[in-house]
C-alpha positions in Angstrom: 30.8 -14.2 -26.7 31.8 -16.3 -23.7 29.5 -15.6 -20.5 31.5 -14.4 -17.7 30.2 -15.8 -14.2 30.8 -14.4 -10.7 30.0 -16.3 -7.8 29.2 -15.5 -4.2 28.6 -17.4 -1.1 28.3 -21.1 -0.3 29.5 -24.3 -1.9 26.0 -25.1 -3.4 26.4 -21.5 -5.3 29.9 -22.8 -6.6 27.9 -26.0 -7.7 25.0 -24.0 -9.3 27.6 -21.7 -11.1 28.8 -24.6 -12.7 25.6 -26.0 -14.0 25.0 -22.4 -15.5 28.2 -22.4 -17.1 27.5 -25.5 -18.7 23.8 -24.6 -19.5 24.7 -21.0 -21.0 28.3 -21.3 -22.1 28.8 -19.0 -25.2 26.1 -16.6 -26.4 25.8 -15.6 -30.2 25.6 -12.0 -29.1 28.6 -9.7 -29.4 27.8 -8.1 -26.1 29.7 -8.8 -22.9 27.3 -10.7 -20.8 27.9 -11.2 -16.9 26.0 -13.5 -14.6 26.1 -12.9 -10.9 24.8 -15.9 -8.8 24.5 -14.4 -5.5 24.2 -15.1 -2.0 21.6 -13.7 0.7 23.0 -15.2 3.8 23.8 -11.6 4.9 22.9 -8.2 4.0 26.6 -7.4 3.1 26.4 -10.1 0.4 23.7 -8.6 -1.2 25.6 -5.3 -0.9 28.6 -7.0 -2.5 26.6 -7.9 -5.5 25.4 -4.4 -6.0 28.7 -3.3 -6.1 30.0 -5.5 -8.6 27.1 -4.7 -10.8 28.0 -1.0 -10.7 31.8 -1.6 -11.2 30.8 -4.0 -14.5 28.4 -1.4 -15.9 31.0 1.4 -15.5 33.7 -0.8 -17.3 31.4 -1.7 -20.2 28.2 0.3 -20.2 27.1 -1.9 -23.1 27.2 -5.2 -21.1 24.3 -7.4 -20.2 24.4 -7.7 -16.2 22.3 -10.7 -15.0 21.7 -11.1 -11.3 20.5 -14.6 -10.2 20.4 -16.7 -7.2 19.3 -16.2 -3.4 19.5 -12.3 -3.3 17.8 -12.0 -6.6 14.9 -14.0 -5.1 14.7 -12.4 -1.7 16.3 -9.0 -2.2 14.6 -8.4 -5.5 14.3 -4.6 -5.1 17.9 -3.9 -4.2 18.7 -4.8 -7.9 16.0 -2.4 -9.2 19.0 -0.1 -10.5 20.5 0.9 -13.7 23.4 -1.2 -13.4 21.5 -4.4 -13.5 19.6 -5.5 -16.7 18.0 -8.6 -15.7 17.0 -10.0 -12.2 16.1 -13.9 -12.3 15.3 -15.5 -9.0 15.7 -19.1 -8.2 12.3 -19.6 -9.0 13.4 -19.0 -12.8 17.0 -20.1 -12.7 16.2 -23.2 -15.0 14.8 -20.6 -17.7 17.9 -18.6 -17.3 19.4 -19.4 -20.8 16.2 -18.6 -22.8 15.5 -15.3 -20.5 19.0 -14.1 -21.7 18.4 -15.0 -25.1 15.4 -13.2 -25.2 17.0 -10.0 -23.7 20.1 -10.2 -26.1 17.7 -10.5 -29.2 15.2 -7.9 -28.0 12.5 -10.4 -27.8 11.4 -9.4 -24.4 12.0 -6.2 -22.3 11.0 -7.7 -19.0 13.6 -7.1 -16.2 12.3 -9.2 -13.2 11.6 -13.0 -13.1 10.4 -14.0 -9.8 7.7 -16.1 -8.3 6.9 -18.0 -5.3 9.7 -20.1 -4.4 7.6 -22.6 -2.3 6.0 -24.0 -5.4 9.2 -25.3 -6.6 9.3 -28.8 -6.2 12.3 -30.1 -8.4 15.7 -30.4 -6.5 17.3 -29.5 -10.0 20.0 -31.1 -12.0 23.1 -33.1 -10.9 26.8 -32.6 -11.8 28.7 -29.5 -11.4 32.6 -29.4 -11.4 35.2 -27.4 -9.5 37.7 -25.7 -11.6 40.7 -28.0 -10.6 38.7 -31.0 -12.5 39.8 -33.2 -9.8 36.8 -33.0 -7.4 33.1 -32.7 -8.2 30.6 -30.7 -6.1 27.3 -32.6 -6.5 24.2 -31.0 -5.2 21.8 -33.9 -4.0 19.4 -31.8 -2.0 17.8 -28.5 -2.1 15.9 -26.1 0.2 15.1 -26.3 3.9 12.2 -27.0 6.2 13.8 -25.7 9.4 12.8 -21.9 9.2 15.6 -21.1 11.7 14.9 -17.5 13.5 18.0 -16.0 11.8 17.9 -18.0 8.3 16.3 -16.4 5.2 17.3 -19.6 2.9 13.8 -21.1 2.9 12.5 -18.0 1.3 15.3 -18.0 -1.4 15.3 -21.8 -2.1 12.2 -23.2 -0.9 11.3 -26.3 1.1 13.4 -29.6 1.2 13.6 -31.8 -1.8 16.1 -34.4 -2.6 17.4 -36.2 -5.9 16.7 -40.1 -6.3 19.4 -42.3 -4.6 19.7 -44.4 -7.9 20.1 -41.2 -10.0 23.0 -39.9 -7.8 24.8 -43.3 -8.0 24.6 -43.4 -11.8 26.1 -39.9 -11.9 28.8 -40.6 -9.5 29.9 -43.7 -11.8 30.1 -41.2 -14.9 32.3 -38.8 -12.6 34.5 -41.9 -12.0 34.8 -42.8 -15.6 35.7 -39.3 -16.4 38.7 -39.5 -14.2 37.5 -37.6 -11.1 38.9 -38.8 -7.9 36.5 -37.0 -5.3 33.1 -36.3 -5.2 31.7 -33.7 -2.6 28.0 -34.0 -1.9 26.3 -30.8 -0.9 23.0 -29.3 0.0 21.2 -26.7 1.6 20.4 -29.0 4.5 22.2 -32.1 3.5 21.1 -33.9 6.9 17.5 -33.7 5.6 18.3 -35.8 2.7 15.5 -38.4 1.9 14.4 -39.3 -1.6 11.0 -40.5 -2.7 11.9 -43.9 -1.7 12.5 -42.7 2.1 16.3 -43.2 1.5 18.3 -41.2 3.8 21.5 -39.8 3.8 23.1 -43.0 5.5 21.4 -45.0 2.9 22.8 -42.9 0.1 26.6 -43.1 1.6 26.3 -47.0 1.8 24.8 -47.2 -1.6 27.6 -44.9 -3.3 30.5 -46.8 -1.1 29.0 -50.3 -2.3 28.1 -49.6 -5.8 30.8 -47.2 -7.2 34.5 -47.1 -7.1 34.7 -43.8 -6.4 38.1 -43.2 -4.4 37.0 -40.3 -2.3 33.7 -39.1 -1.0 33.2 -36.0 1.2 30.2 -34.8 3.1 29.6 -31.0 3.7 27.3 -29.3 6.6 25.5 -31.4 9.1 24.0 -30.4 12.3 25.3 -31.9 15.7 22.3 -34.2 16.0 22.6 -35.4 12.5 25.7 -37.3 13.5 24.5 -40.7 14.2 26.3 -43.7 15.2 25.3 -45.2 11.9 26.8 -42.5 10.2 29.9 -42.6 12.1 30.1 -46.3 11.5 30.5 -45.5 7.7 33.6 -43.9 8.3 35.2 -47.5 8.9 35.3 -47.1 4.8 38.7 -45.3 4.5 37.1 -43.9 1.0 34.7 -41.9 3.0 36.7 -38.6 3.9 37.0 -38.0 7.6 35.9 -34.4 7.5 33.1 -33.0 9.2 31.6 -29.5 8.9 28.9 -29.0 11.7 26.4 -26.3 11.3 26.8 -25.2 14.9 25.5 -21.6 15.1 26.2 -21.1 18.9 27.2 -23.3 21.9 24.6 -21.6 24.4 21.4 -23.5 24.7 19.6 -20.2 25.8 20.9 -18.6 22.2 20.0 -22.1 20.2 16.4 -22.1 21.6 16.1 -18.4 20.6 17.7 -19.2 17.0 15.0 -22.3 16.7 17.7 -24.9 16.6 16.9 -28.5 17.6 20.0 -29.3 19.8 21.5 -27.9 23.0 25.1 -26.7 24.1 25.5 -30.4 25.7 24.5 -32.2 22.4 26.9 -30.0 20.5 29.9 -30.6 22.4 29.1 -34.4 22.9 29.0 -34.4 18.8 32.6 -33.1 18.7 33.6 -35.9 21.2 31.8 -38.6 19.4 33.5 -37.8 16.0 37.0 -37.7 17.6 36.6 -40.8 19.5 35.5 -42.7 16.8 37.8 -41.1 14.3 40.7 -39.6 15.9 42.4 -38.0 12.9 38.8 -36.5 11.5 38.6 -33.0 11.0 35.9 -30.9 12.7 35.2 -27.4 11.3 32.0 -25.4 12.2 29.9 -22.3 11.5 29.4 -19.9 14.5 27.2 -16.6 14.3 27.9 -14.2 17.0 25.7 -11.1 18.0 22.3 -12.9 17.7 19.5 -10.5 19.3 19.6 -10.9 22.8 23.2 -12.5 23.1 24.5 -10.8 26.1 28.3 -10.8 26.8 27.8 -13.4 29.3 25.9 -15.4 26.6 28.8 -14.9 24.2 31.3 -15.9 27.0 29.7 -19.3 27.4 30.1 -20.1 23.8 33.7 -18.8 23.7 34.7 -20.7 26.8 32.7 -24.1 25.8 34.9 -24.1 22.4 38.1 -22.9 24.1 37.6 -25.7 26.6 36.8 -28.4 23.9 39.9 -30.1 22.4 38.1 -31.8 19.6 37.3 -29.2 17.1 39.9 -27.9 14.6 38.4 -24.6 12.8 35.5 -22.1 13.3 33.9 -20.1 10.5 32.7 -17.0 12.2 29.7 -14.9 11.0 28.6 -11.7 12.9 24.6 -11.9 13.0 23.0 -9.9 9.9 19.3 -9.0 10.0 17.7 -10.5 7.0 14.1 -10.0 5.7 11.1 -12.6 6.5 13.0 -14.1 9.6 11.6 -14.4 13.0 14.8 -12.7 14.6 13.9 -9.5 12.9 10.7 -9.4 15.1 13.1 -9.0 18.2 13.2 -5.4 18.7 15.1 -5.1 22.2 18.4 -6.3 23.1 20.0 -5.7 19.5 23.9 -6.2 19.6 25.6 -3.2 18.3 27.6 -3.9 15.0 30.9 -2.9 16.9 30.2 -5.6 19.5 29.4 -8.1 16.7 32.9 -7.2 15.4 34.8 -7.8 18.7 33.2 -11.0 19.0 34.0 -12.4 15.7 37.6 -11.4 16.1 37.9 -13.2 19.5 36.5 -16.4 17.9 38.7 -16.0 14.8 41.7 -15.6 16.8 40.9 -18.7 19.1 40.3 -20.6 15.3 43.7 -19.5 14.3 45.2 -20.6 17.4 43.9 -24.0 17.3 45.0 -24.4 13.7 48.5 -23.4 14.8 48.1 -25.7 17.5 47.3 -28.5 15.3 49.8 -27.7 12.9 52.7 -27.8 15.3 51.1 -31.3 16.7 51.2 -32.9 12.8 54.8 -31.8 11.7 56.4 -34.9 10.5 53.3 -36.8 10.1 52.0 -38.4 6.9 48.8 -37.6 5.0 47.0 -38.7 1.7 46.3 -36.1 -0.7 44.4 -35.3 -3.8 46.7 -33.1 -6.1 44.4 -30.2 -7.2 46.4 -27.6 -9.2 49.2 -25.1 -9.0 48.9 -22.7 -6.1 49.5 -19.1 -6.2 53.1 -19.4 -5.6 54.8 -20.5 -9.0 56.1 -24.0 -8.9 54.1 -25.5 -6.2 51.1 -27.9 -6.1 48.0 -27.4 -4.1 46.8 -30.6 -2.5 44.0 -31.6 -0.2 44.1 -34.2 2.4 41.4 -36.4 3.1 41.0 -34.9 6.5 40.7 -31.4 4.6 44.1 -30.1 5.5 45.7 -28.1 2.4 49.2 -28.9 1.8 51.4 -27.5 -0.7 54.0 -29.5 -2.3 57.2 -28.3 -4.5 56.6 -30.7 -7.5 55.6 -30.8 -11.3 51.9 -30.5 -12.1 51.8 -32.3 -15.3 53.2 -35.5 -13.7 51.0 -35.5 -10.6 47.6 -33.8 -11.6 44.4 -35.2 -10.0 46.7 -38.2 -8.4 46.2 -39.4 -4.9 49.7 -39.3 -3.5 51.1 -39.7 0.2 52.7 -36.6 1.7 55.0 -36.2 4.7 54.3 -32.6 6.6 57.6 -30.8 7.1 56.4 -27.2 7.9 53.3 -25.0 8.2 53.5 -21.6 6.1 51.2 -19.0 7.4 51.6 -17.0 4.2 49.7 -19.5 2.1 46.0 -19.0 2.0 43.9 -17.2 4.6 44.8 -19.5 7.4 47.9 -21.0 6.3 49.0 -24.1 4.5 50.9 -27.4 5.5 54.3 -27.7 3.2 54.8 -31.2 2.3 56.9 -33.6 0.1 55.7 -36.5 -1.6 56.6 -40.2 0.0 57.8 -42.6 -2.4 55.3 -45.4 -2.7 
């Protein structure tokens, strides 16, 4: 029977799930198997996974419900419930196929598979795929050495480790031969990439662009101080997508210091400016946490006003602070921001983000973008495409004739009913 997969959280988890799909595939058992690849960034993410296990068990009490991923590693006890049959931490994820087989064939009664994640030294495999089969998520790095005071990730994924640059290039050549047009290189702390030959991220990007014919290479999250002049100069090559997702978290030096981040408000704002001065059409998205312990209304207003007054960024992903085990911030017992106040601040930043998206859309109507055709959208008869600078564009065209092609579109409208934040509506330009 085919295994059902359920993914929570980040792009790295999307990648990991695709590897699990290839590794596990179908089982010889008649039992229905569900694998939940969980996220632990917030407490709510773990609760979401718990709720899904109960829903799945109610629907089919005989199904095998397997929980793996970050929540399984750090929130293990939360899954000591009747609706979960196996809990497999990231420390044992590479053994998941054998563990499931043993459970299905009654060779083992063990429920929990978990050990010290800091003993894990392998970065894992490379080469997960996205469902559109036009783009590939490729995890080149795992783990993190930063131990920011709000973040549980080092405890769920271990210390930073990277795949050898030569192996990455070889794998990307295979992707190109298989018809993929875009590779998204991702990691838990991408800017910390360094292989055993001391090649860093900029070295890797140069190597990919020089040694492969990949049409589009896209980066994921970087910190403000990781956006170097050398990195920006690499964007002179048009195959490197002008899309920046910057892990900001706050635009207040006091809060950044408490979070144990390695940059200031001024360095954050300067990173936005440097990107747009070098690449005017580049897209800047960012992550911001609100309601961190000790963040007063005045502290939040510094972040809000700093972003409001900066003309360079394009989108904000907002996260209300969530207490997580084993993090330094949980030791702060005073000045805890109430949940309702965290929600209020989140709402303000999300409104600011949507306002900026709408402003950019109005400015861009009538211009042209280069897009990769992904698949049909939720609205029948429309294609879902993605521009090199990360704007979604829907086009009323036939999928069969355009699947996985890189096309040029003219933006004719912006429809807020497409997706969470809206999408451009475009028409293909004859080339």
